[in-house]
C-alpha positions as CSV (number, residue, x, y, z in Angstrom):
1,M,-19.8,-3.6,76.6
2,G,-21.4,-0.8,74.2
3,R,-19.1,1.1,71.4
4,T,-17.6,4.4,72.4
5,D,-18.7,7.7,70.7
6,D,-14.5,7.6,69.8
7,E,-14.9,3.8,67.9
8,D,-17.9,5.3,66.0
9,D,-15.9,8.5,65.0
10,D,-13.4,6.1,63.6
11,E,-15.3,3.8,61.0
12,D,-17.4,6.7,59.9
13,F,-13.6,8.3,59.1
14,D,-13.0,5.0,57.5
15,D,-15.6,4.9,55.6
16,E,-14.8,8.0,54.0
17,L,-11.8,6.9,53.4
18,A,-12.8,3.7,50.6
19,E,-13.1,4.0,47.4
20,P,-16.5,4.0,46.2
21,E,-18.0,1.6,44.3
22,P,-18.3,0.9,40.9
23,I,-21.6,2.4,39.3
24,W,-22.9,1.1,36.6
25,I,-24.8,3.1,34.2
26,G,-27.8,0.4,32.5
27,R,-25.8,-2.9,31.1
28,T,-22.6,-1.5,29.3
29,L,-21.1,1.6,30.8
30,E,-19.3,0.8,34.1
31,L,-17.5,3.6,36.0
32,T,-14.8,3.5,38.5
33,Y,-13.6,6.7,40.7
34,D,-9.5,7.5,41.3
35,G,-9.6,9.7,43.8
36,A,-10.2,12.5,41.2
37,F,-12.4,11.2,38.2
38,W,-15.4,8.9,37.5
39,S,-14.0,7.1,34.5
40,G,-15.3,4.8,32.4
41,D,-15.3,3.1,28.5
42,L,-18.0,4.4,26.3
43,R,-18.4,3.5,23.4
44,L,-20.6,5.6,20.8
45,R,-21.6,3.4,17.8
46,S,-22.1,6.5,15.7
47,L,-18.8,7.5,15.8
48,D,-17.2,4.0,14.9
49,E,-16.5,5.2,11.2
50,L,-13.9,8.0,13.0
51,A,-12.1,5.7,15.0
52,E,-8.7,4.1,13.5
53,P,-9.2,1.5,11.1
54,E,-7.4,-2.1,12.5
55,P,-4.7,-3.3,11.1
56,I,-5.5,-5.9,7.8
57,W,-3.9,-9.1,7.6
58,I,-3.1,-10.3,3.8
59,G,-1.9,-13.5,4.2
60,R,0.1,-14.0,6.9
61,T,3.3,-11.9,6.4
62,L,1.4,-8.7,5.4
63,E,0.1,-6.5,7.7
64,L,-0.8,-3.1,7.1
65,T,-2.3,-0.7,9.2
66,Y,-3.8,2.7,8.8
67,D,-2.3,6.5,9.4
68,G,-5.3,8.8,8.5
69,A,-4.3,9.2,4.4
70,F,-2.4,5.5,3.5
71,W,-2.5,1.6,4.2
72,S,1.1,0.6,4.6
73,G,3.1,-2.2,5.5
74,D,6.4,-3.7,4.9
75,L,6.3,-5.7,1.9
76,R,9.2,-8.2,1.1
77,L,9.3,-9.5,-2.3
78,R,12.1,-12.3,-2.4
79,S,12.6,-11.5,-6.6
80,L,14.0,-8.2,-5.6
81,D,16.2,-8.8,-3.3
82,K,18.9,-8.1,-5.0
83,L,17.4,-4.6,-6.2
84,V,16.8,-3.4,-2.7
85,K,20.1,-2.0,-0.9
86,G,20.5,-2.7,3.0
87,R,20.3,-5.3,5.4
88,S,16.4,-4.9,5.3
89,K,14.8,-6.5,2.0
90,D,11.6,-4.6,2.9
91,L,9.8,-2.5,-0.2
92,L,7.8,0.4,1.7
93,L,4.3,-1.1,0.4
94,E,1.7,2.2,0.4
95,I,-2.4,2.7,-0.8
96,E,-3.8,5.9,-0.3
97,S,-7.1,5.8,1.1
98,D,-9.4,9.0,2.1
99,D,-12.0,7.3,4.2
100,G,-9.8,4.2,6.0
101,T,-11.2,1.7,3.3
102,L,-9.5,-0.5,1.2
103,S,-11.3,-2.6,-1.2
104,K,-11.6,-5.9,-2.4
105,T,-10.1,-5.1,-5.5
106,V,-7.3,-4.1,-3.5
107,R,-7.2,-6.8,-1.4
108,R,-7.3,-9.8,-4.6
109,G,-4.4,-7.6,-6.0
110,L,-2.5,-7.8,-3.2
111,A,-2.8,-11.6,-2.7
112,W,-2.0,-12.1,-6.7
113,L,1.1,-10.0,-5.8
114,L,2.0,-12.2,-3.3
115,A,1.7,-15.6,-5.1
116,N,3.0,-14.1,-8.4
117,Q,5.8,-12.2,-6.8
118,A,8.2,-14.5,-8.3
119,A,6.9,-14.1,-11.9
120,V,6.6,-10.6,-10.9
121,G,10.4,-9.7,-10.4
122,K,11.2,-11.8,-13.7
123,V,9.7,-9.6,-15.7
124,L,10.6,-6.0,-14.1
125,V,14.1,-7.0,-14.6
126,A,13.8,-7.9,-18.1
127,G,11.7,-4.8,-18.9
128,L,13.8,-2.3,-17.1
129,V,16.9,-3.6,-19.4
130,A,14.7,-3.9,-22.0
131,G,13.4,-0.2,-21.4
132,Y,16.7,1.5,-20.5
133,P,18.5,2.5,-24.0
134,A,14.9,4.6,-24.4
135,I,15.2,5.7,-20.7
136,R,18.8,6.2,-21.2
137,A,18.2,8.5,-24.5
138,N,15.1,10.1,-22.6
139,A,17.4,11.3,-20.0
140,L,20.6,12.8,-22.1
141,K,17.6,14.7,-24.5
142,I,16.5,16.5,-21.6
143,E,20.0,16.6,-20.3
144,I,19.2,15.8,-16.9
145,P,22.2,17.2,-14.6
146,D,23.7,13.4,-13.2
147,A,23.6,12.5,-16.9
148,K,27.3,11.7,-16.4
149,K,26.3,8.9,-14.4
150,L,24.4,7.0,-16.9
151,P,25.6,3.9,-17.6
152,A,26.5,2.8,-21.3
153,E,23.6,0.4,-23.0
154,A,26.0,-2.4,-22.8
155,A,26.6,-2.1,-19.0
156,F,23.1,-2.2,-18.0
157,T,22.1,-5.9,-17.5
158,A,20.1,-8.1,-15.4
159,K,23.9,-8.7,-13.9
160,T,24.9,-5.5,-13.6
161,L,21.1,-4.3,-12.6
162,A,21.8,-3.5,-8.8
163,K,24.8,-1.3,-9.2
164,F,22.3,1.3,-10.6
165,V,18.9,1.0,-9.4
166,D,17.7,0.2,-5.9
167,A,13.8,-0.9,-5.6
168,A,12.2,1.0,-3.3
169,S,8.1,1.1,-2.9
170,V,5.1,-0.7,-4.4
171,T,1.6,0.3,-4.6
172,V,-1.6,-1.3,-6.0
173,H,-4.3,0.5,-7.7
174,E,-7.9,0.2,-6.9
175,T,-8.3,-0.8,-11.0
176,A,-7.9,-4.6,-12.0
177,Y,-8.6,-6.2,-15.3
178,G,-9.5,-9.8,-14.8
179,P,-8.1,-11.6,-11.9
180,K,-4.6,-9.5,-12.5
181,P,-3.9,-6.1,-10.7
182,Y,-2.3,-3.0,-11.8
183,V,1.1,-2.7,-9.7
184,G,3.7,-0.2,-9.5
185,V,7.4,-0.2,-8.8
186,Q,9.4,2.5,-7.8
187,F,13.2,2.6,-8.3
188,R,15.9,4.9,-7.2
189,A,18.4,5.6,-9.8
190,V,21.8,6.6,-9.4
191,W,21.5,9.0,-12.3
192,E,18.1,10.3,-11.5
193,R,17.7,10.9,-7.3
194,E,15.2,13.3,-7.3
195,H,12.3,11.7,-10.0
196,G,13.7,8.3,-9.8
197,L,12.7,6.0,-11.9
198,G,8.4,3.6,-12.1
199,V,7.2,1.2,-13.6
200,L,3.4,0.2,-13.6
201,L,2.8,-3.5,-14.4
202,H,-0.5,-5.0,-15.2
203,G,-0.2,-8.9,-14.1
204,T,3.4,-9.5,-15.5
205,R,2.8,-7.4,-18.4
206,I,5.0,-4.0,-17.9
207,V,2.6,-0.9,-19.3
208,A,4.7,1.6,-19.2
209,I,8.1,2.4,-17.7
210,G,9.5,6.0,-16.8
211,D,9.9,8.1,-13.9
212,A,8.8,7.4,-10.6
213,D,5.1,9.1,-10.7
214,V,4.5,6.4,-13.3
215,A,4.3,4.2,-10.9
216,L,1.8,6.5,-9.3
217,D,-0.5,7.2,-12.3
218,T,-3.9,6.7,-11.3
219,Y,-5.3,7.1,-14.6
220,A,-2.7,4.5,-16.7
221,P,-4.4,1.8,-15.7
222,A,-8.1,2.6,-16.4
223,T,-6.8,3.8,-20.1
224,D,-4.9,0.3,-20.6
225,R,-8.4,-1.5,-19.3
226,R,-10.2,0.2,-21.4
227,K,-7.7,-0.4,-24.6
228,Q,-7.2,-4.0,-23.4
229,R,-11.4,-4.3,-23.3
230,A,-11.5,-2.6,-26.8
231,K,-8.9,-5.7,-27.8
232,R,-11.2,-8.3,-26.9
233,K,-14.4,-7.3,-28.5
234,P,-15.1,-8.8,-31.7
235,A,-15.0,-6.6,-34.8
236,K,-18.4,-6.3,-35.9
237,R,-19.1,-7.1,-39.6
238,K,-20.2,-5.2,-42.2
239,A,-23.5,-6.3,-43.5
240,K,-23.5,-7.8,-47.0
241,Q,-24.8,-6.1,-49.4
242,P,-27.6,-7.7,-51.8
243,K,-26.6,-8.2,-55.5
244,V,-27.8,-6.4,-58.1
245,R,-29.2,-7.8,-61.0
């Protein structure tokens, strides 16, 4: 028995309702139809530099993501846990980058910091205590608004430090000298809510202590590196003058 005209019409109608088969353009671009649009994933390698960089891992614990201006992540330095208020002991790590790259210098610096955090924490505590008399004297000299909150020198010790300062953020600078990075650490201070407190280190050596901007100063590491290099240069010996008889 042959097919009727009605059966042929039904089959044609079903064909019209069926989803079109995927279309391939070349070997890499597959397009599918959703009822309104043909769509697919297209990679233009010439535009790869404009895409958001993938997250970067430093070791197994530090993940960095890029927001268009900074690489950032949650960094826990256990040696500073006592100086971090709140449940989370993570510090905000931020590294400025205009083009989304993270240099080898900074990556090595972060790895060094993670490996030597105990020594860094110990030096920071000792440096803050040793530098406090000068910090206090300067704050009184410029008459900061909350000068009355400045603790007495005798009250500012390694054991009481957590009462007065709160570790907030860390950065690793593009400048390094030898295997050790220049690291900036920012603190909140009870006597200086606006400008805070900052420390710049080269490895486990404190370079400067001041307000929070000290930790972010990009010129200070380069200046200190020049000084350190100058110290290592041997002094030029003066040529001996021949004796005149």
